[in-house]
C-alpha positions in Angstrom: 0.0 0.0 0.1 1.3 3.4 -1.0 1.3 6.4 1.6 2.2 8.9 -0.8 -1.2 10.7 -0.7 -1.3 10.7 3.4 2.3 11.3 4.1 2.9 14.9 5.3 4.9 17.1 2.8 8.7 17.2 3.7 10.7 20.4 3.4 14.4 20.8 2.6 16.8 22.6 4.5 16.6 25.7 2.4 12.7 25.8 2.6 12.9 25.6 6.2 15.1 28.5 6.2 12.8 30.3 4.0 9.8 29.5 6.1 11.6 30.7 9.3 12.2 34.0 7.5 9.0 34.7 6.1 6.9 33.2 8.9 9.0 34.8 11.5 8.5 38.1 9.8 4.7 37.7 9.9 4.8 36.7 13.5 6.7 39.8 14.4 4.5 42.1 12.3 1.0 40.6 14.1 2.6 41.0 17.4 3.4 44.6 16.9 -0.4 45.6 16.6 -1.3 44.1 20.0 2.0 44.6 22.0 1.1 48.0 23.5 -2.9 47.3 23.8 -2.7 46.1 27.3 -0.3 48.9 28.4 -2.0 52.1 27.0 -2.0 54.1 30.3 1.7 53.5 30.8 2.6 54.4 27.2 0.6 57.3 27.2 2.0 58.6 30.5 5.6 57.9 29.2 5.3 60.5 26.5 2.5 62.8 27.7 -0.4 61.6 25.7 -3.9 62.3 27.2 -6.2 59.5 28.2 -8.8 60.4 25.6 -6.3 60.0 23.0 -4.8 56.8 23.9 -6.9 54.6 21.3 -5.1 56.3 18.7 -1.9 54.3 19.6 -3.6 51.4 17.9 -5.5 53.4 15.5 -2.3 55.1 14.1 -0.9 51.7 13.4 -4.2 50.3 11.9 -5.3 53.0 9.4 -2.1 52.6 7.2 -2.0 49.0 7.5 -5.6 48.8 6.3 -5.4 51.5 3.8 -2.4 50.7 1.7 -2.2 46.8 1.8 -4.1 46.2 -1.3 -2.0 48.9 -3.4 1.3 47.4 -1.8 0.3 43.8 -2.4 -0.4 44.6 -6.2 2.7 46.6 -6.4 4.7 43.6 -5.1 3.4 41.6 -8.1 4.5 44.3 -10.5 8.0 45.7 -9.1 9.1 42.6 -6.9 7.8 40.9 -3.8 11.2 40.7 -2.3 11.9 44.4 -2.9 8.7 45.5 -0.9 9.2 42.7 1.6 12.6 44.0 2.4 11.5 47.8 2.2 8.7 47.1 4.7 11.3 45.4 7.2 13.7 48.3 6.9 10.9 50.8 7.7 10.0 48.6 10.5 13.3 48.9 12.1 13.4 52.6 11.7 9.9 53.1 13.0 10.7 50.8 16.1 13.8 52.9 16.8 11.5 56.2 16.5 8.9 54.7 18.9 11.5 53.6 21.2 13.2 56.7 21.9 9.7 58.8 21.4 9.3 61.6 24.1 6.4 63.4 22.6 2.8 62.0 21.4 3.8 63.1 17.8 6.8 61.0 17.8 5.0 58.0 19.3 2.0 58.2 16.9 4.3 58.7 13.8 6.2 55.6 14.8 3.2 53.5 14.9 1.8 54.9 11.7 5.3 53.9 10.2 4.9 50.4 11.8 1.3 50.2 10.2 2.8 51.2 6.8 5.6 48.6 7.2 3.0 45.9 7.9 1.2 46.9 4.6 4.4 46.5 2.7 5.6 43.5 4.1 2.8 41.1 4.9 1.2 40.9 1.5 4.6 40.7 -0.2 5.8 37.8 2.4 2.5 36.0 2.0 2.7 36.1 -1.7 6.3 35.0 -1.6 5.1 31.8 0.3 2.2 31.1 -2.0 4.5 31.4 -5.4 7.5 29.4 -3.5 5.3 26.7 -2.6 2.8 25.3 -5.2 -0.8 24.9 -4.4 -1.7 21.7 -2.7 -0.9 19.9 0.5 2.5 21.5 1.0 0.8 25.2 0.7 -1.9 24.1 2.8 0.5 23.0 5.8 2.3 26.3 5.3 -0.8 28.5 5.5 -1.4 26.5 8.5 1.6 27.4 10.1 1.2 30.9 9.1 -2.2 31.2 10.6 -0.8 29.7 13.8 1.8 32.3 14.0 -0.5 35.1 13.0 -2.8 34.4 15.8 0.0 33.6 18.1 1.6 36.9 17.4 -1.6 38.7 18.7 -1.4 36.5 21.7 2.3 36.8 22.4 1.9 40.5 21.7 -0.6 40.9 24.4 1.6 38.6 26.8 4.8 40.5 25.9 3.1 43.9 26.3 2.0 43.1 29.9 5.3 41.5 30.6 7.6 43.9 29.4 5.8 47.0 30.8 5.7 45.2 34.2 9.3 43.9 34.3 11.3 46.6 32.2 9.8 49.4 30.3 7.0 49.8 27.3 10.1 51.1 25.2 11.4 47.4 24.9 8.2 46.7 23.2 9.6 48.8 20.2 13.3 47.9 20.6 12.8 44.2 20.4 11.9 44.4 16.7 15.2 45.8 15.7 17.7 42.7 16.2 14.8 40.5 14.7 14.7 43.0 11.4 18.2 43.3 11.0 18.4 39.4 10.9 15.7 39.2 8.4 17.4 41.8 6.1 20.7 39.6 6.2 18.9 36.3 5.3 16.4 37.3 2.9 18.8 38.2 -0.1 20.5 35.0 0.6 17.5 32.5 0.7 14.8 34.2 -1.7 15.2 35.2 -5.1 13.1 38.1 -6.6 9.5 37.3 -7.8 7.4 39.4 -9.9 5.2 39.6 -13.1 7.5 38.8 -16.2 6.6 41.9 -18.1 6.2 45.2 -16.1 2.8 46.7 -16.4 2.1 50.5 -16.0 0.6 50.9 -12.6 -3.1 52.0 -12.4 -2.4 55.3 -10.7 -6.2 56.6 -10.6 -7.4 53.3 -9.2 -4.6 53.4 -6.7 -5.3 56.8 -5.3 -9.1 56.4 -5.1 -8.8 52.9 -3.3 -6.3 54.0 -0.9 -8.2 57.1 -0.1 -11.5 55.4 0.0 -10.1 52.6 2.4 -8.4 55.4 4.6 -11.5 57.3 4.8 -13.9 54.5 5.7 -11.5 53.1 8.4 -11.1 56.5 9.8 -15.1 57.0 9.8 -15.5 53.8 11.7 -12.9 54.7 14.3 -14.0 58.3 14.7 -17.9 57.7 13.9 -17.5 60.5 11.4 -20.2 60.6 8.8 -18.5 63.1 6.3 -15.4 60.6 6.2 -17.9 57.7 5.5 -19.4 59.6 2.7 -16.0 60.6 1.3 -14.8 57.1 1.4 -17.8 55.7 -0.2 -17.6 58.0 -3.2 -13.9 57.3 -3.7 -14.5 53.5 -3.5 -17.5 53.8 -6.0 -15.1 55.9 -8.3 -12.5 53.3 -7.9 -15.0 50.8 -9.3 -15.9 52.7 -12.2 -12.1 53.3 -12.9 -11.3 49.6 -12.8 -14.0 48.9 -15.1 -12.4 51.1 -17.9 -8.6 50.6 -17.1 -6.6 49.0 -19.6 -4.3 47.5 -16.7 -6.6 47.9 -13.5 -5.2 47.6 -10.2 -7.8 45.0 -9.1 -9.3 43.1 -12.2 -12.8 43.1 -11.0 -13.1 39.5 -12.5 -11.0 38.4 -9.4 -13.4 40.1 -7.0 -16.3 38.2 -8.6 -14.8 34.8 -8.0 -16.8 33.1 -5.3 -13.7 32.0 -3.4 -12.2 35.5 -3.4 -15.5 37.0 -2.5 -16.6 34.7 0.2 -13.3 34.0 1.5 -12.4 37.6 2.2 -16.0 38.1 3.6 -15.3 35.1 5.9 -11.8 36.9 7.0 -13.7 39.8 7.7 -16.1 38.2 10.1 -13.3 36.1 11.7 -11.2 39.0 12.6 -13.8 41.6 13.5 -15.5 39.5 15.8 -12.6 37.7 17.5 -10.7 41.1 17.9 -13.8 42.8 19.5 -14.2 39.8 21.7 -10.6 40.0 23.1 -11.2 43.7 23.6 -14.3 43.1 25.4 -12.7 40.5 27.5 -9.8 42.5 28.4 -12.3 45.3 29.6 -14.0 42.5 31.7 -10.8 41.3 33.2 -9.3 44.8 34.1 -12.3 46.9 34.8 -14.7 44.4 36.3 -12.3 41.6 37.8 -9.5 44.4 38.4 -6.6 42.3 36.9 -3.4 44.1 36.1 -1.9 44.2 32.4 0.4 41.2 33.4 -2.3 39.1 34.6 -4.4 40.0 31.8 -1.8 39.1 29.3 -1.1 35.5 31.1 -4.8 34.8 30.9 -5.0 35.2 27.1 -1.8 33.5 26.7 -2.6 30.3 28.2 -5.5 29.7 25.7 -3.6 31.2 23.2 -1.6 28.0 23.0 -4.3 26.5 20.9 -3.1 28.4 18.1 -0.1 26.2 18.3 -2.1 23.3 17.7 -4.9 24.6 15.5 -2.6 26.0 12.6 -1.0 22.5 11.6 -4.3 20.8 12.3 -6.1 23.2 10.0 -3.7 22.7 7.2 -4.2 18.7 7.6 -8.1 19.1 7.6 -8.2 21.3 4.7 -6.2 18.7 2.7 -8.4 16.0 3.8 -11.8 17.5 3.6 -11.3 20.9 1.6 -11.7 24.4 2.6 -15.5 24.6 1.7 -16.2 22.4 4.7 -13.2 23.5 7.3 -14.0 27.3 6.8 -17.7 27.3 7.9 -16.8 24.6 10.7 -14.0 26.9 12.1 -16.1 30.0 12.3 -18.9 27.9 14.0 -16.4 26.9 16.7 -15.5 30.4 17.1 -19.0 31.5 17.4 -20.0 28.6 19.7 -17.1 29.3 22.2 -18.2 32.9 22.4 -21.7 32.1 23.7 -20.4 31.0 27.4 -18.6 34.5 27.6 -22.2 36.0 27.7 -23.0 34.5 31.0 -19.6 35.1 32.9 -20.2 37.0 36.1 -18.6 39.7 38.3 -16.8 37.4 40.4 -13.5 35.6 39.4 -15.2 32.2 39.5 -15.9 33.2 36.0 -12.3 32.4 34.9 -13.5 28.7 35.1 -15.7 29.5 32.2 -13.6 32.0 30.6 -10.2 30.2 30.0 -11.7 26.9 28.5 -13.9 29.1 26.1 -11.0 31.2 24.9 -8.9 28.0 24.3 -11.9 26.3 22.2 -12.6 29.8 20.5 -8.8 30.4 19.5 -8.7 27.0 18.0 -11.6 27.6 15.8 -10.4 31.2 15.3 -7.0 29.9 13.9 -8.5 27.1 11.9 -11.0 29.6 10.2 -7.9 32.0 9.4 -5.9 29.3 7.6 -9.3 28.2 5.8 -10.0 31.8 4.6 -6.4 32.3 3.4 -6.6 29.0 1.5 -10.2 29.8 0.0 -9.1 33.3 -1.0 -5.9 32.5 -2.8 -6.7 29.1 -4.4 -7.0 28.8 -8.1 -5.3 32.1 -9.0 -2.1 32.2 -11.1 1.4 33.1 -9.7 1.3 36.5 -11.2 -2.0 37.6 -9.2 -0.8 36.1 -5.7 0.2 39.3 -4.6 -2.9 41.1 -5.2 -4.9 38.0 -3.6 -2.7 37.9 -0.5 -3.1 41.8 -0.5 -6.8 41.4 -0.5 -6.7 38.9 2.3 -4.3 41.1 4.3 -6.2 44.2 3.8 -9.4 42.4 5.0 -7.7 41.2 8.2 -6.3 44.7 8.8 -9.6 46.5 8.3 -11.4 44.0 10.4 -9.0 44.2 13.3 -9.4 48.1 13.1 -13.2 48.2 12.9 -14.2 45.4 15.1 -13.5 47.2 18.4 -15.1 50.5 17.6 -18.3 49.0 16.3 -18.9 46.5 19.2 -17.6 49.2 21.6 -20.2 51.4 20.4 -22.9 48.7 20.8 -21.7 48.0 24.6 -21.9 51.8 25.2 -25.6 51.9 24.6 -26.0 50.3 28.0 -25.7 52.2 31.3 -23.7 49.5 33.1 -20.5 48.2 31.5 -21.1 44.3 32.4 -24.6 44.7 30.5 -22.7 46.5 27.5 -20.4 43.8 27.3 -23.1 41.2 27.3 -25.0 42.8 24.5 -22.1 43.2 22.4 -21.1 39.7 22.7 -24.7 38.6 21.9 -24.3 40.8 18.6 -21.0 38.9 18.1 -22.6 35.5 18.3 -25.5 36.4 15.9 -23.4 38.1 13.3 -21.1 35.0 13.3 -23.8 32.3 13.0 -25.7 34.3 10.3 -22.4 34.5 8.3 -21.7 30.8 8.6 -24.9 30.2 6.7 -24.0 32.8 4.0 -20.5 31.4 3.4 -21.9 27.7 3.3 -24.2 29.1 0.5 -21.7 31.3 -1.2 -19.1 28.6 -1.4 -21.3 25.7 -2.7 -19.8 24.1 -5.9 -21.2 25.4 -8.9 -21.7 23.3 -12.2 -20.0 25.9 -14.3 -16.8 25.5 -12.2 -16.6 21.9 -13.3 -17.3 22.4 -17.0 -14.0 21.5 -19.0 -12.0 21.6 -16.0 -9.5 18.8 -15.4 -10.0 16.3 -12.8 -8.4 17.1 -9.5 -8.1 15.2 -6.0 -11.1 16.1 -3.7 -8.6 17.2 -1.2 -7.0 19.9 -3.4 -10.0 22.2 -4.2 -9.4 24.7 -6.9 
């Protein structure tokens, strides 16, 4: 009996080093988003930032990360994925030094904005380097599983490191820790990874780039600040972008890609996965620090323990997708994420609630990471290598927008209640309802269509295209 079909894919020594560089960079960048979130008061006090402005420590990072990702993902296809990846890592090192030495609010927020811009440069480029280096199938599924585990683990470790570094050393070390890692990546990348781009250079779609970037920035800003004029500007710019792409000779985003069910529903799933989970973590942070009165270090530890589920979920998700296909695994992972949120609605105001909270977080993180891997596989499957930068730019953009808007939206829902526990409970109920409705929509949207199989070559059921 042959075991070829069931044996896990094996990596060469060079491939392992490539994975170490690219996955390590993604882990570091995901940790950067959350590393200061559990220590905002200490950071604000260190640079003289007033309490009402503290949310901008996260927002200054998230705005450029969400607004520029799609543009940079496409530019990586056209001008070189390795080039944009290395540019982003250089920018990260500079931004981290600026943040570590910050003495004023302006310096700190500028550093966070540059970190967000470095994420927009580096993440889609690194992910497209992965998807073009490792061909679609079991090996790529396994790698995207590892990427999903490290992505979620980065957010968790970022929260844990944030609390630990602030309590034991200083919030400035949360910036400085990036610099030696960035230098190591800059040394290894040219030795291991060759340049990758579209063979023939295409003139960039400048009007499309301006309108989509401006539109995304305006919409995300509108959600963060609840600003209606900004929302109107954003919608107008995105509508203009759509019209420009219909007529452009070489569109920034070919609309035929957006019409693909895998791209459309995969990215919708990613939006729900990250919006709901990020908001849940924020709400539980409020619960732990305001209601149970835990300090930042204890809060980070409470999230860090169930965060170990990410270590198991990423590789497991890759194997499950290889065996059952993304059409089944994606809605199941999102369902588990939603089901694990249900018990959190009922936690009380005494610390006995931790007996319910920690197991629910563990199960929820497992479903969350499984859904991350599945949506990434879904949204990048069946596309040629020359469009992988665009595909990964879309998935990264979806992730960054979701992380940015989830907290303001569910915080606004929670604020409709007079008492904080009641507000948290209401927001979690909305979280669960949105998740379960989305599971139904995604299952319907990803159902195989007859036209997908007409004239298509037969492929194993485990490698869906």
